[in-house]
N, CA, C and O of each residue as an XYZ file, in Angstrom:
504
protein
N      25.257    -24.146     -4.907
C      24.405    -24.427     -4.019
C      23.022    -23.608     -5.210
O      23.060    -22.514     -5.773
N      22.205    -24.414     -5.225
C      20.810    -23.424     -5.819
C      20.457    -22.386     -5.289
O      20.456    -22.105     -4.091
N      20.054    -21.602     -6.419
C      18.973    -20.027     -5.871
C      17.906    -20.711     -5.753
O      17.326    -21.428     -6.569
N      17.509    -20.258     -3.907
C      15.869    -20.245     -4.175
C      15.146    -20.078     -4.579
O      15.299    -19.167     -5.393
N      13.828    -20.603     -4.527
C      12.472    -19.517     -5.442
C      12.517    -18.246     -4.733
O      12.701    -17.987     -3.543
N      12.287    -17.459     -5.837
C      11.892    -15.831     -5.316
C      13.020    -15.506     -5.213
O      12.811    -14.348     -4.852
N      14.418    -15.619     -5.247
C      15.372    -14.842     -5.204
C      16.275    -14.662     -6.314
O      15.884    -15.183     -7.358
N      17.400    -14.050     -6.361
C      17.767    -13.605     -7.722
C      19.395    -13.947     -7.513
O      19.824    -13.703     -6.385
N      20.246    -14.434     -8.391
C      21.767    -14.770     -8.047
C      22.119    -13.327     -8.722
O      21.541    -12.831     -9.689
N      23.222    -12.763     -7.971
C      23.957    -11.596     -8.148
C      25.498    -12.227     -8.443
O      26.027    -13.060     -7.708
N      25.956    -11.810     -9.348
C      28.036    -11.995     -9.023
C      28.576    -10.483     -8.738
O      28.371     -9.642     -9.614
N      29.016    -10.242     -7.970
C      29.790     -9.430     -7.226
C      31.480     -9.480     -7.237
O      32.210    -10.226     -6.584
N      31.860     -8.397     -8.235
C      33.527     -8.400     -8.686
C      33.952     -7.390     -7.136
O      33.217     -6.483     -6.745
N      34.993     -7.708     -6.572
C      35.791     -6.470     -5.688
C      36.928     -6.478     -5.543
O      37.651     -7.472     -5.618
N      37.263     -5.340     -5.307
C      39.560     -5.293     -5.658
C      39.562     -6.005     -4.450
O      38.627     -6.049     -3.650
N      41.408     -6.948     -4.280
C      41.221     -7.783     -3.238
C      41.502     -6.886     -2.141
O      41.328     -7.402     -1.037
N      41.766     -6.068     -2.142
C      41.450     -5.437     -0.990
C      40.598     -5.209      0.064
O      40.729     -5.312      1.284
N      39.514     -4.811     -0.810
C      38.048     -4.958     -0.336
C      37.574     -5.941      0.520
O      37.306     -5.799      1.713
N      37.441     -7.447     -0.488
C      37.772     -8.480     -0.171
C      38.110     -8.638      1.351
O      37.385     -8.757      2.339
N      39.416     -8.598      1.195
C      40.104     -9.046      2.218
C      39.203     -8.398      3.680
O      38.854     -9.004      4.693
N      39.036     -7.097      3.338
C      38.503     -5.977      4.729
C      37.310     -6.690      4.578
O      36.862     -6.664      5.724
N      36.596     -7.245      3.966
C      34.751     -7.512      3.883
C      34.995     -8.718      4.536
O      33.927     -9.185      4.931
N      36.165     -9.577      4.878
C      36.241    -11.059      5.582
C      36.334    -10.919      6.831
O      35.797    -11.513      7.766
N      37.226     -9.891      6.765
C      37.627    -10.032      8.367
C      36.252     -8.655      9.545
O      36.087     -8.514     10.757
N      35.526     -7.882      8.133
C      34.244     -7.540      8.990
C      33.306     -8.448      9.279
O      32.932     -8.520     10.450
N      32.858     -9.132      8.502
C      32.280     -9.844      9.167
C      32.301    -11.412      9.301
O      31.476    -12.326      9.268
N      33.748    -11.256      9.481
C      33.719    -12.746     10.656
C      33.802    -11.498     12.328
O      33.303    -11.647     13.444
N      34.356    -10.766     11.951
C      33.841     -9.857     13.357
C      32.828     -9.872     13.671
O      32.760    -10.015     14.892
N      31.514     -9.764     13.006
C      29.985     -9.949     12.954
C      29.175    -11.163     13.337
O      28.051    -11.220     13.835
N      30.369    -12.533     12.836
C      29.919    -14.087     13.310
C      28.478    -13.535     12.321
O      27.383    -13.268     12.817
N      28.778    -13.463     11.002
C      27.791    -13.781      9.913
C      28.591    -14.233      8.391
O      29.805    -14.093      8.245
N      27.756    -14.745      7.404
C      28.903    -15.057      6.576
C      28.950    -13.735      5.587
O      28.344    -12.734      5.971
N      29.717    -13.697      4.210
C      29.708    -12.253      3.840
C      28.156    -12.444      2.919
O      27.301    -11.578      3.104
N      27.925    -13.331      2.170
C      26.252    -13.863      1.752
C      25.210    -12.614      3.019
O      24.954    -11.410      2.994
N      24.949    -13.563      3.812
C      23.823    -12.210      4.683
C      24.363    -11.115      5.119
O      23.658    -10.125      5.315
N      25.859    -11.101      5.373
C      26.007     -9.492      5.761
C      25.572     -8.081      4.219
O      25.285     -6.886      4.289
N      25.745     -9.098      2.940
C      25.778     -8.577      1.920
C      24.160     -8.327      1.589
O      23.510     -7.295      1.415
N      23.777     -9.867      1.579
C      22.022     -9.186      1.841
C      21.088     -8.190      2.773
O      20.132     -7.493      2.434
N      21.670     -8.361      4.001
C      20.961     -7.616      4.911
C      21.716     -6.132      4.783
O      21.061     -5.457      5.578
N      22.432     -5.518      4.385
C      22.903     -4.318      4.030
C      22.268     -3.632      2.866
O      21.865     -2.470      2.911
N      22.205     -4.353      1.896
C      21.485     -4.081      0.845
C      19.671     -4.267      1.088
O      19.116     -3.817      0.085
N      18.866     -4.678      1.896
C      18.065     -4.992      2.160
C      17.972     -3.430      2.817
O      17.309     -2.568      2.240
N      18.686     -3.154      4.057
C      18.341     -2.014      4.295
C      18.484     -1.003      3.982
O      17.877     -0.069      4.507
N      19.290     -0.870      3.073
C      19.577      0.646      1.939
C      18.345      0.498      1.625
O      17.492      0.916      2.408
N      17.947     -0.157      0.354
C      16.668     -0.069     -0.173
C      15.280      0.207      0.374
O      14.470      0.955     -0.173
N      14.988     -0.750      1.993
C      13.870     -0.348      2.708
C      13.977      0.960      3.549
O      12.946      1.489      3.963
N      15.264      1.518      3.823
C      15.535      2.899      4.165
C      15.213      3.625      3.260
O      14.654      4.594      3.773
N      15.254      3.771      1.676
C      15.410      4.632      0.740
C      13.571      4.507      0.242
O      13.046      5.179     -0.644
N      13.082      3.760      0.859
C      11.684      3.444     -0.099
C      11.341      2.888     -1.355
O      10.229      2.871     -1.881
N      12.968      2.201     -2.003
C      12.503      1.545     -2.991
C      11.997      0.351     -3.006
O      11.981     -0.222     -4.095
N      11.476     -0.315     -1.870
C      10.692     -1.378     -2.383
C      10.473     -1.916     -0.649
O      11.132     -1.636      0.352
N       9.259     -2.789     -0.832
C       8.560     -2.956      0.620
C       8.824     -4.967      0.730
O       8.840     -5.629     -0.307
N       8.939     -5.401      1.645
C       9.064     -6.805      1.869
C       8.119     -7.209      1.571
O       7.187     -6.438      1.800
N       7.717     -8.591      0.904
C       6.020     -9.300      1.039
C       5.591     -8.985      1.899
O       6.123     -8.617      2.946
N       4.228     -9.094      1.541
C       3.164     -8.900      2.928
C       2.914    -10.592      3.223
O       2.437    -11.462      2.494
N       3.329    -10.633      4.292
C       2.434    -11.869      5.185
C       1.328    -11.712      6.070
O       1.305    -12.239      7.183
N       0.753    -11.268      5.783
C      -0.433    -10.130      7.445
C      -1.663    -10.827      7.068
O      -2.140    -10.910      5.936
N      -2.301    -11.513      8.596
C      -3.473    -12.145      8.501
C      -4.438    -10.454      9.069
O      -5.552    -10.246      8.588
N      -3.992     -9.726      9.789
C      -4.568     -8.513     10.214
C      -4.585     -7.012      9.752
O      -3.714     -6.237      9.357
N      -5.893     -6.928      9.958
C      -5.730     -4.942      9.191
C      -4.698     -4.404     10.133
O      -3.591     -3.985      9.795
N      -5.201     -4.463     11.413
C      -4.384     -3.684     12.625
C      -3.105     -4.203     12.169
O      -2.464     -3.155     12.091
N      -2.626     -4.763     11.957
C      -0.941     -5.831     12.085
C      -0.447     -4.776     10.853
O       0.259     -3.779     11.003
N      -0.977     -5.247      9.700
C      -0.852     -4.278      8.436
C      -0.539     -2.665      8.470
O       0.218     -2.049      7.719
N      -1.399     -2.115      9.640
C      -1.390     -1.000      9.982
C      -0.256     -0.485     10.639
O       0.403      0.554     10.603
N      -0.245     -1.596     11.276
C       0.796     -1.216     12.703
C       2.355     -0.827     12.162
O       3.141      0.100     12.357
N       2.341     -2.415     11.155
C       3.997     -2.135     10.467
C       4.170     -1.229      9.350
O       5.224     -1.066      8.734
N       2.877     -0.551      9.090
C       3.314      0.403      7.630
C       2.381      1.404      8.172
O       1.572      2.036      7.491
N       2.602      1.538      9.853
C       1.975      3.459      9.642
C       2.648      4.511      9.724
O       2.083      5.558     10.043
N       4.116      4.470      9.434
C       4.885      5.994      9.090
C       4.251      5.992      7.311
O       3.809      6.911      6.622
N       4.441      4.656      7.049
C       4.082      5.428      5.190
C       2.216      5.569      4.797
O       1.507      6.102      3.943
N       2.074      4.803      5.912
C       0.346      5.116      5.881
C      -0.094      6.684      6.047
O      -0.881      7.188      5.246
N       0.582      7.580      7.369
C       0.739      8.350      7.748
C       0.689      9.422      6.770
O      -0.259     10.146      6.467
N       2.489      9.380      6.102
C       2.775      9.712      5.344
C       2.258      9.604      3.925
O       3.051     10.355      3.358
N       1.374      9.119      2.904
C       1.215      8.704      1.964
C      -0.417      8.427      1.943
O      -1.027      7.985      0.969
N      -0.923      8.737      3.064
C      -2.450      8.692      2.413
C      -3.057     10.090      3.283
O      -2.322     10.834      3.933
N      -4.517     10.264      3.145
C      -5.025     11.161      3.648
C      -5.795     11.046      5.158
O      -6.349     11.904      5.845
N      -5.580      9.626      5.353
C      -6.022      8.597      6.832
C      -5.460      9.781      8.081
O      -4.352      9.517      8.547
N      -5.966     10.693      8.477
C      -5.904     11.224      9.865
C      -5.095     10.363     10.985
O      -5.379      9.176     11.140
N      -4.368     10.811     11.541
C      -3.073     10.201     12.601
C      -4.470      9.550     13.859
O      -3.993      8.695     14.606
N      -5.522      9.753     14.050
C      -6.986      9.259     14.913
C      -7.435      7.970     14.530
O      -7.730      6.959     15.167
N      -7.405      8.373     12.878
C      -8.066      7.012     12.100
C      -7.114      5.937     12.186
O      -7.401      4.755     12.378
N      -5.990      6.408     12.037
C      -5.006      4.938     11.598
C      -4.798      4.813     12.807
O      -4.582      3.601     12.850
N      -4.675      5.271     14.123
C      -4.663      4.789     15.419
C      -5.634      3.785     15.750
O      -5.250      2.769     16.329
N      -6.916      3.949     15.439
C      -8.312      3.126     15.601
C      -8.268      2.329     15.064
O      -8.601      1.255     15.565
N      -7.742      2.425     13.467
C      -7.865      1.237     12.348
C      -7.194      0.317     13.219
O      -7.840     -0.608     13.711
N      -5.333      0.537     13.597
C      -4.913     -0.356     14.396
C      -4.845     -0.878     15.584
O      -3.926     -1.641     15.883
N      -5.803     -0.543     16.424
C      -6.332     -1.207     17.839
C      -7.460     -2.213     17.337
O      -7.882     -2.905     18.263
N      -8.075     -2.477     16.066
C      -9.205     -2.804     15.738
C     -10.087     -2.104     15.406
O     -11.074     -2.781     15.120
N     -10.315     -0.580     15.241
C     -11.886      0.001     14.232
C     -11.993     -0.985     13.097
O     -11.378     -1.787     12.395
N     -12.996     -0.505     13.319
C     -13.662     -0.777     11.375
C     -13.223      0.541     10.401
O     -13.498      1.726     10.592
N     -12.487     -0.033      9.349
C     -12.227      0.896      8.218
C     -13.248      0.925      7.566
O     -14.075      0.039      7.780
N     -13.557      2.071      6.440
C     -14.609      2.675      5.766
C     -13.682      1.997      4.762
O     -12.513      1.819      5.106
N     -14.260      1.430      3.036
C     -14.314      1.292      2.446
C     -13.002      2.235      1.799
O     -11.899      1.737      1.572
N     -13.344      3.707      1.546
C     -12.462      4.339      1.105
C     -10.967      4.084      1.704
O      -9.920      3.919      1.078
N     -11.280      4.112      3.645
C      -9.926      3.981      4.205
C      -8.963      2.981      3.529
O      -7.850      3.231      3.066
N     -10.025      1.044      3.587
C      -9.165      0.360      2.881
C      -8.812      0.023      1.167
O      -8.531     -1.077      0.692
N      -8.902      1.022      0.616
C      -8.539      1.713     -0.757
C      -7.130      2.650     -0.780
O      -6.190      2.536     -1.566
N      -7.252      3.418      0.107
C      -6.052      4.547      0.919
C      -5.113      3.225      1.054
O      -4.148      2.929      0.350
N      -5.591      2.610      2.008
C      -4.071      1.907      2.394
C      -3.631      0.884      1.651
O      -2.442      0.612      1.814
N      -4.237      0.227      0.876
C      -3.562     -0.369     -0.787
C      -3.349      0.177     -1.110
O      -2.187      0.004     -1.477
N      -3.876      1.486     -1.485
C      -2.819      2.247     -2.835
C      -1.543      2.716     -2.058
O      -0.469      2.213     -2.387
N      -1.570      3.363     -1.353
C      -0.103      3.266     -0.263
C       0.928      2.627     -0.395
O       2.077      2.976     -0.667
N       0.310      1.316     -0.118
C       1.472      0.171      0.502
C       1.264     -0.727     -0.885
O       1.185     -1.932     -0.648
N       1.153     -0.331     -2.401
C       0.953     -1.307     -3.520
C       0.551     -2.363     -3.136
O       1.184     -3.412     -3.260
N      -0.412     -2.272     -2.680
C      -0.980     -3.919     -2.581
C      -2.676     -4.006     -3.355
O      -3.253     -2.943     -3.587
N      -3.045     -4.739     -3.544
C      -4.352     -5.745     -4.392
C      -5.459     -4.748     -3.512
O      -4.905     -4.529     -2.434
N      -6.235     -4.351     -3.530
C      -7.227     -3.915     -3.208
C      -8.448     -4.957     -2.082
O      -9.048     -4.755     -1.027
N      -8.302     -6.262     -3.223
C      -9.229     -7.593     -2.807
C      -7.743     -8.209     -1.066
O      -8.201     -9.030     -0.270
N      -6.954     -7.936     -0.933
C      -6.105     -8.520     -0.040
C      -6.374     -7.738      0.933
O      -6.794     -8.317      1.935
N      -6.250     -6.259      1.014
C      -6.428     -5.295      1.962
C      -8.257     -5.210      2.923
O      -8.472     -4.749      4.044
N      -9.213     -5.808      1.990
C     -10.376     -5.341      2.099
C     -10.691     -6.990      2.348
O     -11.734     -7.184      2.971
N     -10.141     -7.877      2.059
C     -10.172     -9.420      2.821
C      -9.932     -9.241      4.110
O     -10.757     -9.737      4.877
N      -8.811     -8.529      4.675
C      -8.138     -8.363      5.890
C      -8.996     -7.998      6.541
O      -9.062     -8.510      7.658
N     -10.323     -6.683      6.062
C     -11.155     -6.071      6.706
C     -12.124     -6.947      7.282
O     -12.619     -6.932      8.409
N     -12.393     -8.068      5.867
C     -13.534     -8.819      6.148
C     -13.270    -10.051      7.540
O     -14.098    -10.590      8.274
N     -11.897    -10.164      7.488
C     -11.847    -11.275      8.251
C     -12.217    -10.624      9.973
O     -12.916    -10.939     10.936
N     -11.390     -9.711      9.638
C     -11.422     -8.513     11.195
C     -13.134     -8.605     11.620
O     -13.360     -9.002     12.763
N     -14.416     -8.229     10.681
C     -15.587     -8.449     11.221
C     -15.854     -9.836     11.468
O     -16.582    -10.191     12.394
N     -15.328    -10.588     10.726
C     -15.752    -11.821     10.563
C     -15.191    -12.690     12.362
O     -15.521    -13.851     12.605
N     -14.535    -12.020     13.154
C     -13.821    -11.504     14.436
C     -12.261    -12.539     13.861
O     -11.473    -12.831     14.760
N     -12.087    -12.790     13.108
C     -10.577    -13.001     12.694
C     -10.129    -14.263     12.960
O      -9.100    -14.558     13.569
N     -11.358    -15.377     12.234
C     -11.369    -16.423     12.739
C     -10.594    -17.431     11.382
O     -10.027    -18.522     11.449
N     -10.873    -16.501     10.169
C     -10.053    -17.111      8.611
C      -8.496    -16.347      8.355
O      -7.961    -15.262      8.583
N      -8.257    -17.295      7.905
C      -6.589    -16.359      7.140
C      -6.813    -15.822      6.193
O      -7.553    -16.485      5.467
N      -6.409    -14.488      5.630
C      -6.492    -13.997      4.548
C      -5.257    -14.597      3.363
O      -4.222    -15.263      3.382
N      -5.703    -14.228      2.853
C      -4.575    -14.955      1.325
C      -4.074    -13.679      0.324
O      -3.377    -13.907     -0.665
């Protein structure tokens, strides 16, 4: 099987007894070993804060809502202000820069989302 683009192949060697148990575990859950391992690793990485998934946002409120906890912890933006931005209020340039930095995003991307909101959300941001 070819490795999909933007994926990395890993080889895993397990003791036989663990492999047998893993096969039973995933069979009970009705998933493949591949998908179970991928989901388990993804959960650990996300919960540990080691990475964030690729962002495919088309609105600033969606970006803020999906990353609310991180923005609350990693920025000086007040909770009331975050709630307002999530509800569609216009964000200041300083807030946009703070959001970009907290989420490790290009400032232009976040500013583009804000501009799209200002233009009525008609064009998709890239």
